[in-house]
Backbone as CSV, one residue per row, in Angstrom:
resi,resn,N_x,N_y,N_z,CA_x,CA_y,CA_z,C_x,C_y,C_z
1,MET,-90.497,32.707,49.809,-89.481,31.901,49.137,-90.182,30.739,48.463
2,GLU,-89.841,30.451,47.242,-90.515,29.397,46.486,-89.693,28.120,46.362
3,LYS,-88.399,28.214,46.427,-87.547,27.075,46.151,-86.526,26.883,47.269
4,LEU,-86.240,25.625,47.567,-85.212,25.320,48.575,-83.848,25.761,48.085
5,PRO,-83.083,26.435,48.924,-81.761,26.916,48.535,-80.688,25.833,48.711
6,ILE,-80.909,24.700,48.079,-79.970,23.578,48.242,-79.494,23.085,46.888
7,LYS,-78.347,22.436,46.944,-77.830,21.756,45.766,-78.111,20.269,45.979
8,GLY,-78.499,19.596,44.937,-78.781,18.166,45.075,-80.250,17.967,45.390
9,SER,-80.545,16.763,45.895,-81.946,16.385,46.116,-82.358,16.592,47.577
10,TRP,-83.618,16.950,47.737,-84.148,17.123,49.103,-84.123,15.815,49.882
11,PRO,-84.434,14.650,49.316,-84.374,13.423,50.101,-82.969,13.183,50.696
12,ARG,-81.948,13.480,49.978,-80.581,13.309,50.504,-80.306,14.278,51.640
13,VAL,-80.714,15.523,51.471,-80.509,16.520,52.525,-81.392,16.202,53.749
14,SER,-82.595,15.759,53.496,-83.501,15.486,54.636,-82.961,14.324,55.494
15,LYS,-82.233,13.395,54.892,-81.623,12.324,55.701,-80.580,12.916,56.637
16,ARG,-79.851,13.908,56.184,-78.860,14.555,57.030,-79.536,15.344,58.132
17,VAL,-80.662,15.971,57.823,-81.430,16.687,58.832,-81.894,15.723,59.911
18,LYS,-82.390,14.585,59.456,-82.894,13.584,60.413,-81.751,13.015,61.271
19,ASP,-80.543,12.901,60.699,-79.387,12.456,61.488,-79.106,13.461,62.601
20,ALA,-79.252,14.745,62.302,-78.977,15.786,63.303,-80.110,15.912,64.304
21,TYR,-81.324,15.663,63.889,-82.502,15.778,64.739,-83.345,14.501,64.609
22,PRO,-82.947,13.412,65.273,-83.621,12.126,65.085,-85.108,12.125,65.473
23,TYR,-85.538,13.102,66.256,-86.927,13.127,66.661,-87.869,13.691,65.587
24,LEU,-87.291,14.210,64.499,-88.143,14.688,63.384,-88.696,13.485,62.637
25,ASN,-89.977,13.584,62.278,-90.555,12.466,61.507,-90.687,12.858,60.029
26,ASP,-91.182,11.901,59.248,-91.292,12.138,57.809,-92.226,13.312,57.483
27,GLU,-93.261,13.465,58.265,-94.170,14.579,58.043,-93.492,15.925,58.295
28,ASP,-92.654,15.976,59.326,-91.910,17.205,59.617,-90.995,17.579,58.459
29,LEU,-90.492,16.587,57.748,-89.504,16.790,56.676,-90.104,16.796,55.254
30,THR,-91.438,16.784,55.193,-92.098,16.786,53.908,-91.948,18.154,53.236
31,TYR,-91.455,18.129,52.007,-91.300,19.370,51.232,-92.097,19.243,49.965
32,LYS,-92.991,20.207,49.758,-93.741,20.252,48.511,-93.298,21.498,47.764
33,ARG,-93.022,21.327,46.496,-92.529,22.430,45.650,-93.420,23.681,45.837
34,GLY,-92.770,24.786,46.071,-93.486,26.040,46.238,-93.990,26.266,47.671
35,ARG,-93.735,25.300,48.556,-94.232,25.401,49.944,-93.070,25.384,50.931
36,ILE,-91.972,26.005,50.594,-90.797,26.038,51.438,-91.090,26.651,52.797
37,ASP,-91.940,27.667,52.826,-92.269,28.302,54.115,-92.937,27.359,55.091
38,ASP,-93.738,26.443,54.584,-94.348,25.435,55.453,-93.290,24.560,56.082
39,LEU,-92.356,24.106,55.292,-91.245,23.266,55.788,-90.424,24.033,56.815
40,LEU,-90.047,25.259,56.483,-89.237,26.062,57.385,-89.969,26.360,58.696
41,ASP,-91.269,26.598,58.633,-92.044,26.826,59.861,-92.013,25.598,60.756
42,ARG,-92.195,24.421,60.138,-92.156,23.172,60.958,-90.788,22.985,61.587
43,LEU,-89.739,23.153,60.770,-88.395,22.978,61.295,-88.049,24.024,62.357
44,GLU,-88.532,25.220,62.174,-88.299,26.279,63.143,-88.924,25.885,64.501
45,ARG,-90.164,25.425,64.481,-90.844,25.015,65.712,-90.131,23.845,66.377
46,LYS,-89.723,22.865,65.571,-89.167,21.639,66.145,-87.715,21.768,66.580
47,THR,-86.922,22.609,65.879,-85.496,22.709,66.207,-85.156,23.919,67.046
48,GLY,-86.007,24.928,67.036,-85.714,26.151,67.759,-84.793,27.097,67.014
49,LYS,-84.457,26.762,65.770,-83.595,27.616,64.966,-84.452,28.639,64.208
50,GLU,-83.897,29.823,63.954,-84.553,30.854,63.170,-84.530,30.458,61.685
51,LYS,-85.448,30.993,60.912,-85.526,30.658,59.471,-84.234,30.903,58.734
52,GLU,-83.630,32.062,58.967,-82.389,32.390,58.259,-81.279,31.396,58.596
53,GLU,-81.245,30.994,59.866,-80.251,30.007,60.309,-80.530,28.652,59.641
54,LEU,-81.817,28.288,59.558,-82.163,27.026,58.915,-81.786,27.023,57.428
55,ILE,-82.062,28.129,56.746,-81.722,28.220,55.335,-80.224,28.044,55.112
56,SER,-79.451,28.731,55.925,-77.998,28.630,55.832,-77.526,27.203,56.136
57,TRP,-78.105,26.613,57.182,-77.718,25.268,57.588,-78.070,24.241,56.516
58,LEU,-79.297,24.341,55.968,-79.722,23.395,54.910,-78.836,23.548,53.667
59,SER,-78.505,24.770,53.327,-77.633,25.012,52.199,-76.268,24.384,52.406
60,GLY,-75.718,24.528,53.639,-74.458,23.904,53.971,-74.505,22.385,53.933
61,LEU,-75.611,21.808,54.430,-75.767,20.353,54.364,-75.765,19.855,52.946
62,SER,-76.375,20.617,52.065,-76.477,20.171,50.663,-75.130,20.243,49.951
63,ARG,-74.227,21.112,50.432,-72.898,21.235,49.792,-71.890,20.259,50.373
64,ALA,-72.145,19.770,51.584,-71.215,18.852,52.241,-71.211,17.481,51.557
65,ARG,-70.066,16.881,51.480,-69.985,15.534,50.897,-70.318,14.489,51.949
66,LEU,-70.797,13.363,51.492,-71.117,12.264,52.406,-69.892,11.639,52.976
C-alpha cells in the first residue's frame, strides 16, 4: 500500500489516534509518503490490532467530525 486511506490530513487523524492510545509517541505516529506499511507495522505492534482493522479504523477516524 502506498497511500493512507484517509480523508483529510494525517496530522489531524494522528491526534485522534493519540487520543485513543495516549502511550503512542510522535515517532510511532510518523508517516512518510509511500511508507504506509512502516506506520501500520508500528501501530499493529503497539495497539495489538490487525492491519486491516487499523486501515478501517483510520479511515473511520478521518471521516468523523470533530
